[in-house]
VOVOLO-33670 format. One line per field, with one value per residue (C-alpha): residue number from 1; x, z, y. Coordinates in nm, 3 decimals. Layout:
REM residues N
resi: [NUM,...] .
px: [X,...] .
pz: [Z,...] .
py: [Y,...] .
This chain:
REM residues 234
resi: [1,2,3,4,5,6,7,8,9,10,11,12,13,14,15,16,17,18,19,20,21,22,23,24,25,26,27,28,29,30,31,32,33,34,35,36,37,38,39,40,41,42,43,44,45,46,47,48,49,50,51,52,53,54,55,56,57,58,59,60,61,62,63,64,65,66,67,68,69,70,71,72,73,74,75,76,77,78,79,80,81,82,83,84,85,86,87,88,89,90,91,92,93,94,95,96,97,98,99,100,101,102,103,104,105,106,107,108,109,110,111,112,113,114,115,116,117,118,119,120,121,122,123,124,125,126,127,128,129,130,131,132,133,134,135,136,137,138,139,140,141,142,143,144,145,146,147,148,149,150,151,152,153,154,155,156,157,158,159,160,161,162,163,164,165,166,167,168,169,170,171,172,173,174,175,176,177,178,179,180,181,182,183,184,185,186,187,188,189,190,191,192,193,194,195,196,197,198,199,200,201,202,203,204,205,206,207,208,209,210,211,212,213,214,215,216,217,218,219,220,221,222,223,224,225,226,227,228,229,230,231,232,233,234] .
px: [9.938,9.913,9.543,9.490,9.613,9.369,9.420,9.186,9.181,9.019,8.861,9.069,9.043,9.160,8.992,9.303,9.501,9.249,9.301,9.679,9.657,9.453,9.714,9.990,9.803,9.765,10.133,10.219,9.929,9.704,9.328,9.155,9.103,8.824,8.727,8.588,8.400,8.577,8.546,8.400,8.112,8.189,8.228,8.436,8.544,8.874,8.973,8.880,9.089,9.406,9.366,9.444,9.453,9.332,8.965,8.873,9.003,8.791,8.482,8.516,8.599,8.351,8.267,8.202,8.062,8.286,8.610,8.444,8.246,8.536,8.777,8.536,8.675,9.034,9.216,9.493,9.506,9.823,9.794,10.032,10.143,10.406,10.446,10.474,10.152,10.125,9.885,9.913,9.982,10.292,10.493,10.680,10.974,10.920,11.132,10.938,10.615,10.723,10.843,10.512,10.322,10.541,10.472,10.096,10.086,9.806,9.575,9.367,9.559,9.430,9.662,9.507,9.600,9.460,9.356,9.625,9.623,9.624,9.672,9.485,9.342,9.406,9.044,9.110,9.431,9.249,9.104,9.449,9.676,10.001,10.133,10.413,10.607,10.773,11.131,11.200,11.423,11.360,11.374,11.074,10.856,10.535,10.466,10.183,9.914,9.947,10.327,10.305,10.082,10.304,10.608,10.424,10.300,10.651,10.806,10.542,10.571,10.951,10.930,10.660,10.753,11.135,11.140,11.064,11.395,11.601,11.487,11.737,11.651,11.734,11.945,11.812,11.954,12.311,12.558,12.785,13.156,13.212,13.006,13.183,13.521,13.418,13.304,13.621,13.832,13.626,13.684,14.054,14.085,13.903,14.114,14.429,14.341,14.282,14.623,14.465,14.727,15.006,15.268,15.264,15.420,15.102,14.872,14.852,14.748,14.499,14.336,14.317,14.136,13.893,13.811,13.753,13.517,13.305,13.324,13.164,12.869,12.684,12.562,12.243,12.231,12.047,12.306,12.584,12.427,12.399,12.762,12.880,12.695,12.843,13.201,13.141,13.035,13.325] .
pz: [10.205,9.834,9.878,9.991,9.659,9.373,9.017,8.847,8.469,8.368,8.021,7.882,7.504,7.411,7.577,7.496,7.733,8.007,7.963,7.961,8.274,8.454,8.358,8.495,8.823,8.870,8.791,9.108,9.334,9.294,9.259,9.227,8.888,8.820,8.523,8.479,8.154,7.928,7.559,7.463,7.615,7.925,7.971,7.657,7.472,7.359,7.717,7.829,7.547,7.638,8.011,7.958,8.313,8.482,8.386,8.754,8.802,8.514,8.654,8.968,8.777,8.842,8.600,8.731,8.553,8.740,8.939,9.252,9.301,9.194,9.460,9.754,9.882,9.901,10.161,9.932,9.554,9.345,8.989,8.715,8.473,8.199,8.226,8.507,8.581,8.674,8.959,9.336,9.393,9.523,9.245,9.349,9.186,9.128,9.433,9.643,9.517,9.635,9.968,10.014,9.954,10.210,10.457,10.398,10.379,10.636,10.429,10.124,9.822,9.475,9.176,8.886,8.517,8.231,7.873,7.635,7.402,7.646,8.001,8.299,8.271,8.537,8.647,8.698,8.889,9.119,9.293,9.375,9.672,9.479,9.123,9.024,8.708,8.584,8.483,8.116,7.830,7.776,7.400,7.409,7.717,7.597,7.773,7.691,7.960,8.053,8.056,8.302,8.527,8.525,8.612,8.911,9.015,8.997,9.208,9.480,9.475,9.497,9.803,9.987,9.892,9.933,10.014,9.648,9.553,9.816,9.770,9.622,9.489,9.756,9.618,9.717,9.674,9.641,9.636,9.933,9.918,9.935,9.618,9.445,9.537,9.407,9.082,9.027,9.103,8.842,8.589,8.668,8.608,8.275,8.158,8.270,8.050,7.755,7.798,7.875,8.128,7.895,7.967,8.297,8.499,8.441,8.572,8.924,8.795,8.548,8.822,9.050,8.777,8.715,9.085,9.104,8.804,8.945,9.298,9.186,9.019,9.333,9.142,9.231,9.247,8.915,8.748,8.890,8.738,8.399,8.402,8.516,8.221,7.981,8.097,8.089,7.724,7.632] .
py: [11.939,11.855,11.777,12.137,12.278,12.333,12.455,12.697,12.745,13.073,13.075,12.786,12.774,12.425,12.125,11.920,12.141,12.077,11.703,11.737,11.954,11.689,11.432,11.655,11.700,11.327,11.263,11.451,11.356,11.660,11.613,11.949,12.111,12.361,12.578,12.926,12.987,12.735,12.820,12.483,12.292,12.090,11.796,11.760,11.444,11.598,11.675,11.326,11.175,11.368,11.310,10.938,10.795,11.114,11.091,11.073,11.426,11.557,11.384,11.596,11.917,12.195,12.474,12.823,13.125,13.369,13.375,13.510,13.189,12.967,13.098,13.085,12.753,12.882,13.090,13.215,13.258,13.273,13.401,13.292,13.561,13.563,13.940,14.191,14.377,14.742,14.676,14.701,14.335,14.159,13.994,13.680,13.513,13.142,13.056,13.306,13.151,12.804,12.943,13.124,12.800,12.624,12.903,12.871,12.491,12.464,12.682,12.600,12.725,12.801,12.851,13.038,13.026,13.231,13.150,13.028,13.330,13.619,13.497,13.637,13.986,14.250,14.205,13.833,13.897,14.139,13.831,13.691,13.750,13.714,13.704,13.469,13.402,13.084,13.171,13.095,13.204,13.576,13.529,13.296,13.333,13.173,12.841,12.605,12.608,12.241,12.271,12.560,12.358,12.052,12.268,12.410,12.065,11.925,12.200,12.175,11.796,11.818,12.039,11.850,11.493,11.496,11.125,11.049,11.207,11.029,10.674,10.438,10.100,9.847,9.567,9.228,8.881,9.009,8.722,8.658,8.726,8.351,8.294,8.582,8.436,8.093,8.253,8.456,8.146,7.963,8.243,8.244,7.870,7.893,8.184,8.005,7.705,7.937,8.104,8.440,8.552,8.651,8.764,8.570,8.853,9.058,8.785,8.932,9.277,9.129,8.919,9.221,9.417,9.130,9.100,9.476,9.461,9.181,9.325,9.654,9.482,9.366,9.063,8.880,8.500,8.490,8.712,8.497,8.185,8.356,8.472,8.129,7.971,8.226,8.161,7.786,7.803,8.031] .
């Protein structure tokens, strides 16, 4: 589904933001970034510099002279706006925006952002199906263009790639209980020689605590060898 989503920057003013936006897209697996009437000449060295590892996205970026041509390849267009518009267009909360994308996941989706200083005009928004707003602190609602894009990318990614948020690192080469028991017996004997278990009546509780500590660690064979060497030296 992610490959069906494209991002459209209308009249972007800073080429650096275009590069940062491309980088944000690639972080979350998106590939489509197009421009409408960028302020500076395209292609642009500043944008390429800030894109870092996302130069491949910028190489495929197309520049359009008007929104009408830019949106032709999409079925649905969402327009980002920091303020509510007095136009006959459905305004979506950010959650509603994500739910709408999920509902339309089989369609080609375009997400439109305006210039940094002013945002999309009402004429620009007229080409969209929906308007959405990223929820932010009401005392400071201005978000950098590339930051807005990366927030949207992350939320779509989170909803369509849930497996990335559920994966846990699989522990490999974890020592057997027999090896752990041998190690703790070894530690016990060393500590006994050093007079660690004092007073003697607390030895049982102290050993229990030590076994619990090492038991929680899920040590690998390499880690066990390191700890054994450390205790041997001590």
